C-alpha positions in Angstrom: 33.0 -60.9 43.4 30.2 -59.3 41.6 29.0 -60.8 38.3 32.0 -60.4 36.3 30.4 -61.3 33.1 28.0 -58.5 33.4 30.3 -56.2 34.3 32.1 -56.7 31.2 28.8 -56.9 29.0 27.0 -54.1 30.3 24.7 -53.5 27.8 24.2 -57.1 26.5 20.8 -57.3 28.3 20.0 -53.9 28.9 16.6 -52.7 28.1 15.8 -52.1 24.5 14.8 -48.7 23.8 12.8 -48.1 20.4 14.2 -46.0 18.1 10.6 -44.7 16.5 10.8 -41.1 17.7 9.7 -39.0 14.7 12.7 -36.7 14.6 15.5 -39.5 15.2 13.8 -41.4 12.6 14.0 -38.7 10.1 17.6 -38.2 10.5 19.7 -40.2 8.1 22.5 -42.2 9.2 25.7 -41.8 7.5 28.2 -44.7 7.9 31.8 -45.5 6.5 35.1 -46.9 7.6 38.2 -44.9 8.5 41.7 -46.0 7.6 43.3 -45.5 10.8 47.2 -44.8 11.5 48.5 -48.5 11.0 45.6 -49.4 8.4 43.4 -50.7 10.9 39.7 -50.3 9.4 37.4 -48.5 12.0 33.7 -48.7 11.3 31.5 -45.5 12.3 28.0 -44.3 12.0 26.9 -40.3 12.1 23.6 -39.1 12.7 22.4 -35.6 13.2 23.4 -32.2 12.3 24.0 -30.3 15.6 26.9 -30.2 18.1 28.9 -33.4 17.8 28.9 -36.0 20.6 31.3 -38.7 20.1 29.8 -42.0 22.0 32.2 -44.6 23.1 31.1 -48.3 23.9 32.2 -50.5 26.5 33.9 -54.3 26.6 32.5 -56.9 24.3 30.1 -54.9 22.8 29.9 -52.3 19.9 28.9 -49.0 19.0 25.3 -50.4 18.2 24.7 -51.1 22.0 24.2 -47.3 22.6 21.0 -47.7 20.5 19.5 -49.6 23.1 19.8 -46.5 25.5 17.6 -43.6 25.8 20.8 -41.1 25.3 21.2 -41.9 21.7 17.8 -40.8 20.5 17.5 -38.1 23.2 20.8 -36.5 21.8 19.2 -36.3 18.3 16.1 -35.1 19.5 18.0 -32.3 21.3 19.8 -31.4 18.0 23.3 -32.9 18.6 25.2 -34.9 15.9 26.0 -38.3 17.4 29.2 -40.2 16.2 29.1 -44.1 17.1 32.1 -46.0 16.4 33.1 -49.8 16.5 36.4 -49.3 18.4 39.2 -51.9 17.1 38.6 -55.3 18.0 34.9 -55.0 18.0 31.7 -55.1 16.0 32.4 -54.1 12.1 35.9 -52.7 12.6 39.1 -54.7 12.2 40.3 -56.9 14.7 44.1 -57.3 14.5 45.7 -60.4 15.9 48.9 -58.6 16.6 49.2 -57.6 20.1 51.0 -54.4 19.6 48.1 -53.0 17.3 46.3 -52.3 20.5 49.4 -50.6 22.4 50.2 -47.0 22.8 46.5 -45.3 23.0 45.6 -47.1 19.7 41.9 -46.7 20.2 42.4 -42.9 21.2 44.4 -42.3 18.1 41.6 -43.8 16.0 39.1 -41.6 17.4 41.3 -38.4 16.9 41.6 -39.4 13.4 38.3 -40.2 13.0 37.3 -36.8 14.3 39.8 -35.3 11.9 38.2 -37.4 9.0 34.6 -35.8 9.8 36.4 -32.5 9.8 35.2 -31.9 13.3 37.2 -29.4 15.3 35.3 -29.4 18.8 33.3 -32.2 20.2 32.3 -33.8 23.5 32.8 -37.5 24.2 30.7 -39.7 26.2 31.9 -43.1 27.6 30.3 -45.7 29.5 32.6 -48.6 31.3 35.5 -49.3 29.3 34.6 -46.5 27.0 35.2 -44.1 30.0 38.9 -45.1 30.0 39.2 -44.2 26.3 37.4 -41.0 27.0 40.1 -40.2 29.8 42.7 -40.7 27.2 41.0 -38.3 24.9 40.7 -35.6 27.7 44.3 -35.8 27.9 45.5 -36.2 24.2 43.0 -34.2 22.1 42.7 -30.5 22.5 39.6 -30.4 20.5 37.6 -32.2 23.5 35.6 -29.8 24.9 33.5 -31.6 27.6 33.5 -35.3 28.5 31.2 -37.8 30.1 32.6 -40.6 32.0 30.0 -43.2 32.8 30.1 -46.4 35.2 33.6 -45.7 36.0 35.4 -45.1 39.2 39.4 -44.7 40.0 40.2 -48.4 39.7 41.5 -48.0 35.8 44.0 -45.2 37.3 46.1 -48.2 38.1 48.3 -49.6 35.4 48.5 -53.1 37.1 44.5 -53.2 37.7 44.0 -56.9 39.0 40.8 -57.3 37.3 42.2 -56.1 33.9 44.9 -58.4 34.1 42.4 -61.1 35.1 40.3 -60.6 32.3 43.4 -60.8 29.9 44.4 -64.2 31.3 41.0 -65.6 31.1 40.6 -64.5 27.5 44.1 -66.2 26.8 42.6 -69.5 28.1 43.7 -69.5 31.7 41.1 -71.2 34.1 39.6 -68.6 35.9 36.3 -69.8 37.6 34.7 -66.4 38.1 35.2 -65.7 34.4 34.0 -69.0 33.0 30.6 -67.5 31.9 32.0 -64.3 30.4 34.6 -66.6 28.3 31.7 -68.9 27.4 29.6 -65.8 26.2 32.4 -64.5 23.9 32.7 -68.1 22.5 29.0 -68.7 22.0 28.8 -65.0 20.3 31.7 -65.9 18.2 33.4 -62.8 19.2 37.1 -62.4 18.6 38.6 -63.7 21.8 42.1 -63.1 20.9 41.3 -59.4 19.8 39.3 -58.9 23.1 42.3 -60.4 25.4 44.6 -58.1 23.5 42.4 -55.1 24.4 42.7 -56.1 28.1 46.5 -56.7 27.7 46.7 -52.9 26.1 44.1 -51.1 28.2 45.5 -47.8 29.1 45.5 -46.1 32.5 45.4 -42.5 33.2 47.2 -41.5 36.5 45.5 -39.5 39.4 48.0 -36.7 38.9 47.4 -36.4 34.9 43.6 -36.4 35.6 44.1 -33.5 38.2 45.6 -31.4 35.4 42.7 -31.7 33.0 40.8 -28.4 32.3 37.6 -29.5 30.5 34.5 -30.1 32.3 33.5 -33.5 33.1 30.5 -35.3 34.3 31.0 -38.4 36.3 27.8 -40.4 36.4 27.2 -43.9 37.7 24.3 -46.0 38.8 23.1 -46.1 42.5 24.1 -49.7 42.8 27.2 -49.6 40.8 30.7 -49.8 42.6 32.1 -52.1 39.8 35.1 -50.1 39.2 35.8 -48.1 42.1 34.3 -44.9 43.5 32.9 -42.5 41.0 33.1 -40.0 43.8 36.6 -40.2 44.2 37.1 -40.1 40.5 35.2 -36.7 40.3 37.5 -35.4 43.1 40.3 -36.1 40.8 38.9 -33.9 38.0 39.1 -30.2 38.9 35.9 -29.2 36.7 33.9 -32.1 37.4 30.0 -32.6 38.3 28.9 -35.8 40.0 25.6 -37.5 39.1 24.0 -40.7 40.3 21.1 -42.4 38.6 18.9 -45.5 39.5 20.5 -48.8 38.4 23.6 -51.1 38.6 26.5 -51.2 36.2 24.6 -53.2 33.5 21.5 -51.1 33.3 22.0 -47.6 34.5 23.5 -46.2 31.1 20.1 -47.1 29.5 17.9 -45.3 31.5 16.1 -42.1 30.8 17.4 -41.0 34.2 21.4 -41.1 32.6 20.1 -39.5 29.6 18.5 -36.5 31.3 21.8 -36.1 33.2 24.1 -36.5 30.3 22.1 -33.7 28.2 21.6 -31.3 30.7 25.4 -31.6 31.5 26.0 -30.7 27.7 23.5 -28.0 27.8 25.0 -26.3 30.8 28.5 -26.6 29.5 27.7 -25.7 25.7 30.7 -24.4 23.7 
Protein backbone atom coordinates (compact mmCIF):
# COMPACT_ATOMS: atom_id res chain seq x y z
CA UNK A 1 0.00 0.00 0.00
CA UNK A 2 1.14 3.52 -0.70
CA UNK A 3 2.20 5.75 2.18
CA UNK A 4 -1.21 6.31 3.69
CA UNK A 5 -0.01 9.02 6.04
CA UNK A 6 0.82 11.26 3.16
CA UNK A 7 -2.32 10.29 1.28
CA UNK A 8 -4.19 11.85 4.17
CA UNK A 9 -1.89 14.81 4.70
CA UNK A 10 -1.22 15.87 1.12
CA UNK A 11 -0.30 19.47 1.94
CA UNK A 12 1.76 18.96 5.11
CA UNK A 13 5.14 18.78 3.43
CA UNK A 14 4.21 20.61 0.26
CA UNK A 15 6.54 23.21 -1.08
CA UNK A 16 5.88 26.56 0.55
CA UNK A 17 4.95 29.23 -2.00
CA UNK A 18 5.89 32.74 -0.91
CA UNK A 19 2.96 35.13 -0.73
CA UNK A 20 4.97 38.20 -1.63
CA UNK A 21 3.49 39.02 -5.02
CA UNK A 22 2.63 42.72 -5.13
CA UNK A 23 -0.98 42.29 -6.22
CA UNK A 24 -1.69 39.59 -3.65
CA UNK A 25 -0.05 41.50 -0.83
CA UNK A 26 -2.16 44.58 -1.58
CA UNK A 27 -5.40 42.62 -1.34
CA UNK A 28 -6.67 42.66 2.25
CA UNK A 29 -7.99 39.53 3.92
CA UNK A 30 -11.41 39.59 5.53
CA UNK A 31 -12.08 36.81 8.03
CA UNK A 32 -14.86 35.71 10.30
CA UNK A 33 -17.00 32.88 11.58
CA UNK A 34 -20.20 31.46 10.18
CA UNK A 35 -22.67 30.11 12.73
CA UNK A 36 -23.90 27.20 10.66
CA UNK A 37 -27.25 25.40 10.57
CA UNK A 38 -26.55 23.52 13.84
CA UNK A 39 -24.61 26.27 15.60
CA UNK A 40 -21.17 24.95 14.58
CA UNK A 41 -18.76 27.85 14.05
CA UNK A 42 -16.99 27.74 10.68
CA UNK A 43 -13.92 29.93 10.19
CA UNK A 44 -13.35 31.50 6.77
CA UNK A 45 -11.16 34.02 4.98
CA UNK A 46 -12.02 36.06 1.91
CA UNK A 47 -9.55 37.89 -0.29
CA UNK A 48 -9.93 39.66 -3.63
CA UNK A 49 -12.90 41.24 -5.41
CA UNK A 50 -13.53 39.31 -8.63
CA UNK A 51 -15.52 36.21 -9.47
CA UNK A 52 -15.61 33.96 -6.39
CA UNK A 53 -13.72 30.69 -6.08
CA UNK A 54 -14.24 28.51 -3.01
CA UNK A 55 -11.15 26.44 -2.10
CA UNK A 56 -11.77 23.25 -0.13
CA UNK A 57 -8.88 21.63 1.69
CA UNK A 58 -8.11 17.96 2.23
CA UNK A 59 -7.96 15.72 5.28
CA UNK A 60 -5.81 16.48 8.38
CA UNK A 61 -5.10 20.00 7.12
CA UNK A 62 -7.04 23.26 7.06
CA UNK A 63 -7.67 26.20 4.79
CA UNK A 64 -4.23 27.70 5.34
CA UNK A 65 -2.76 24.78 3.39
CA UNK A 66 -3.90 26.47 0.19
CA UNK A 67 -1.57 29.36 0.94
CA UNK A 68 1.35 27.02 0.32
CA UNK A 69 0.09 26.36 -3.20
CA UNK A 70 0.72 28.50 -6.27
CA UNK A 71 -3.01 28.53 -7.04
CA UNK A 72 -3.91 30.80 -4.13
CA UNK A 73 -1.74 33.72 -5.22
CA UNK A 74 -2.34 33.10 -8.91
CA UNK A 75 -6.11 33.32 -8.45
CA UNK A 76 -5.74 36.65 -6.69
CA UNK A 77 -3.43 37.96 -9.37
CA UNK A 78 -5.89 36.82 -12.05
CA UNK A 79 -8.62 38.92 -10.44
CA UNK A 80 -10.66 36.34 -8.55
CA UNK A 81 -12.22 36.52 -5.10
CA UNK A 82 -10.83 33.61 -3.07
CA UNK A 83 -12.84 32.10 -0.21
CA UNK A 84 -10.91 29.73 2.06
CA UNK A 85 -12.75 28.02 4.94
CA UNK A 86 -11.61 25.64 7.63
CA UNK A 87 -14.20 22.90 7.25
CA UNK A 88 -15.83 21.63 10.44
CA UNK A 89 -13.51 19.48 12.50
CA UNK A 90 -10.44 21.34 11.27
CA UNK A 91 -8.36 24.43 11.93
CA UNK A 92 -10.11 27.29 13.69
CA UNK A 93 -13.58 25.88 13.09
CA UNK A 94 -15.52 24.01 15.75
CA UNK A 95 -14.80 20.32 16.21
CA UNK A 96 -17.96 18.72 17.57
CA UNK A 97 -17.60 15.49 19.55
CA UNK A 98 -21.09 14.38 18.55
CA UNK A 99 -20.72 11.93 15.68
CA UNK A 100 -24.03 13.02 14.17
CA UNK A 101 -22.67 16.57 13.69
CA UNK A 102 -20.86 15.33 10.59
CA UNK A 103 -23.75 13.39 9.05
CA UNK A 104 -26.11 14.26 6.22
CA UNK A 105 -23.80 16.47 4.15
CA UNK A 106 -22.98 18.74 7.08
CA UNK A 107 -19.83 20.08 5.40
CA UNK A 108 -21.59 20.86 2.14
CA UNK A 109 -24.40 22.55 4.07
CA UNK A 110 -21.79 24.68 5.86
CA UNK A 111 -20.42 25.84 2.52
CA UNK A 112 -23.87 26.62 1.12
CA UNK A 113 -24.62 28.73 4.19
CA UNK A 114 -21.23 30.43 3.94
CA UNK A 115 -21.92 31.48 0.35
CA UNK A 116 -25.30 32.81 1.47
CA UNK A 117 -23.68 34.76 4.31
CA UNK A 118 -21.26 36.31 1.82
CA UNK A 119 -24.18 37.07 -0.54
CA UNK A 120 -22.54 35.12 -3.35
CA UNK A 121 -25.05 33.99 -5.98
CA UNK A 122 -22.69 32.26 -8.43
CA UNK A 123 -19.34 30.68 -7.70
CA UNK A 124 -16.75 28.09 -8.64
CA UNK A 125 -15.54 25.46 -6.21
CA UNK A 126 -12.10 23.85 -6.27
CA UNK A 127 -11.30 20.94 -4.01
CA UNK A 128 -8.30 18.75 -3.56
CA UNK A 129 -8.24 15.22 -2.15
CA UNK A 130 -11.07 15.03 0.41
CA UNK A 131 -12.05 18.56 -0.60
CA UNK A 132 -13.01 17.15 -3.99
CA UNK A 133 -15.46 14.79 -2.30
CA UNK A 134 -17.22 17.80 -0.77
CA UNK A 135 -17.01 19.67 -4.08
CA UNK A 136 -18.90 16.78 -5.67
CA UNK A 137 -21.66 17.18 -3.09
CA UNK A 138 -21.89 20.90 -3.85
CA UNK A 139 -22.21 20.11 -7.55
CA UNK A 140 -25.29 18.10 -6.69
CA UNK A 141 -26.78 20.16 -3.85
CA UNK A 142 -26.10 23.81 -4.69
CA UNK A 143 -27.59 25.37 -7.81
CA UNK A 144 -25.22 28.34 -7.36
CA UNK A 145 -22.16 26.27 -8.33
CA UNK A 146 -21.22 27.20 -11.89
CA UNK A 147 -17.99 25.24 -12.36
CA UNK A 148 -15.94 22.85 -10.26
CA UNK A 149 -12.41 21.51 -9.97
CA UNK A 150 -11.85 18.05 -8.50
CA UNK A 151 -8.17 17.54 -7.78
CA UNK A 152 -6.40 14.42 -6.57
CA UNK A 153 -9.50 12.29 -6.83
CA UNK A 154 -10.60 9.24 -8.78
CA UNK A 155 -13.71 7.12 -8.58
CA UNK A 156 -13.07 5.38 -5.25
CA UNK A 157 -15.17 7.87 -3.26
CA UNK A 158 -18.31 6.84 -5.17
CA UNK A 159 -18.36 3.67 -3.06
CA UNK A 160 -20.17 4.36 0.25
CA UNK A 161 -18.25 1.42 1.75
CA UNK A 162 -14.85 2.59 0.51
CA UNK A 163 -12.44 0.32 2.40
CA UNK A 164 -9.79 2.99 2.96
CA UNK A 165 -12.32 5.39 4.48
CA UNK A 166 -13.40 2.70 6.91
CA UNK A 167 -9.78 1.85 7.70
CA UNK A 168 -9.01 5.49 8.50
CA UNK A 169 -12.04 5.69 10.77
CA UNK A 170 -11.04 2.54 12.66
CA UNK A 171 -7.44 3.71 13.10
CA UNK A 172 -8.49 7.12 14.40
CA UNK A 173 -10.91 5.43 16.80
CA UNK A 174 -8.04 3.45 18.28
CA UNK A 175 -7.88 0.20 16.34
CA UNK A 176 -4.38 -1.09 15.69
CA UNK A 177 -3.74 -0.75 11.95
CA UNK A 178 0.02 -0.92 11.28
CA UNK A 179 -0.02 0.94 7.96
CA UNK A 180 -1.81 3.87 9.58
CA UNK A 181 0.29 4.07 12.73
CA UNK A 182 2.32 7.02 11.42
CA UNK A 183 -0.84 8.90 10.49
CA UNK A 184 -2.29 8.52 13.98
CA UNK A 185 1.05 9.49 15.52
CA UNK A 186 1.12 12.65 13.41
CA UNK A 187 -2.40 13.58 14.49
CA UNK A 188 -1.41 13.16 18.13
CA UNK A 189 1.93 14.98 17.82
CA UNK A 190 0.25 17.95 16.15
CA UNK A 191 -2.46 17.94 18.82
CA UNK A 192 -5.18 17.68 16.21
CA UNK A 193 -8.64 16.61 17.30
CA UNK A 194 -8.44 12.88 16.71
CA UNK A 195 -12.07 12.15 17.55
CA UNK A 196 -13.38 14.87 15.23
CA UNK A 197 -11.18 13.52 12.44
CA UNK A 198 -12.51 10.02 13.07
CA UNK A 199 -16.08 11.29 12.82
CA UNK A 200 -15.23 13.04 9.56
CA UNK A 201 -14.16 9.71 8.13
CA UNK A 202 -17.21 7.96 9.56
CA UNK A 203 -19.56 10.44 7.87
CA UNK A 204 -17.57 11.12 4.71
CA UNK A 205 -20.14 11.37 1.91
CA UNK A 206 -20.14 9.48 -1.34
CA UNK A 207 -21.75 10.50 -4.61
CA UNK A 208 -22.90 7.68 -6.84
CA UNK A 209 -21.73 7.27 -10.41
CA UNK A 210 -25.32 7.62 -11.58
CA UNK A 211 -25.74 10.99 -9.85
CA UNK A 212 -22.39 12.28 -11.11
CA UNK A 213 -23.47 11.38 -14.63
CA UNK A 214 -26.44 13.73 -14.28
CA UNK A 215 -24.43 16.83 -13.38
CA UNK A 216 -24.52 19.66 -15.88
CA UNK A 217 -21.72 21.99 -14.75
CA UNK A 218 -18.27 22.02 -16.37
CA UNK A 219 -15.79 20.13 -14.19
CA UNK A 220 -12.01 19.95 -14.33
CA UNK A 221 -10.64 16.62 -13.09
CA UNK A 222 -6.95 17.11 -12.39
CA UNK A 223 -4.33 14.89 -10.82
CA UNK A 224 -0.61 14.33 -10.58
CA UNK A 225 1.08 12.06 -13.09
CA UNK A 226 2.13 9.77 -10.22
CA UNK A 227 -1.16 9.88 -8.34
CA UNK A 228 -3.54 6.93 -8.32
CA UNK A 229 -4.24 7.04 -4.58
CA UNK A 230 -7.99 7.54 -4.87
CA UNK A 231 -8.69 5.58 -8.03
CA UNK A 232 -8.58 6.65 -11.65
CA UNK A 233 -9.01 10.33 -12.45
CA UNK A 234 -9.65 9.36 -16.06
CA UNK A 235 -12.55 7.16 -15.04
CA UNK A 236 -13.95 9.95 -12.87
CA UNK A 237 -13.81 12.35 -15.83
CA UNK A 238 -15.76 9.84 -17.93
CA UNK A 239 -18.57 9.89 -15.37
CA UNK A 240 -19.01 13.66 -15.64
CA UNK A 241 -20.79 14.73 -18.85
CA UNK A 242 -19.01 18.10 -19.13
CA UNK A 243 -15.54 17.29 -17.87
CA UNK A 244 -12.01 18.25 -18.78
CA UNK A 245 -9.16 15.95 -17.76
CA UNK A 246 -5.71 17.33 -16.94
CA UNK A 247 -2.52 15.75 -15.64
CA UNK A 248 0.32 17.68 -14.02
CA UNK A 249 3.68 16.56 -12.62
CA UNK A 250 3.81 15.09 -9.14
CA UNK A 251 2.26 12.63 -6.73
CA UNK A 252 -0.79 13.07 -4.52
CA UNK A 253 1.18 14.96 -1.90
CA UNK A 254 2.74 17.58 -4.15
CA UNK A 255 0.86 18.01 -7.43
CA UNK A 256 -1.62 20.57 -6.09
CA UNK A 257 1.11 22.99 -5.00
CA UNK A 258 2.73 23.22 -8.42
CA UNK A 259 2.64 26.05 -10.93
CA UNK A 260 1.36 23.56 -13.51
CA UNK A 261 -1.66 22.73 -11.36
CA UNK A 262 -2.45 26.42 -10.93
CA UNK A 263 -2.09 27.10 -14.64
CA UNK A 264 -4.53 24.34 -15.56
CA UNK A 265 -7.12 25.44 -13.00
CA UNK A 266 -7.04 29.09 -14.00
CA UNK A 267 -7.17 28.26 -17.71
CA UNK A 268 -10.22 26.10 -17.03
CA UNK A 269 -11.94 28.84 -15.03
CA UNK A 270 -11.24 31.44 -17.67
CA UNK A 271 -12.49 29.19 -20.48
CA UNK A 272 -15.67 28.35 -18.58
CA UNK A 273 -16.42 31.84 -17.32
CA UNK A 274 -19.97 32.77 -16.33
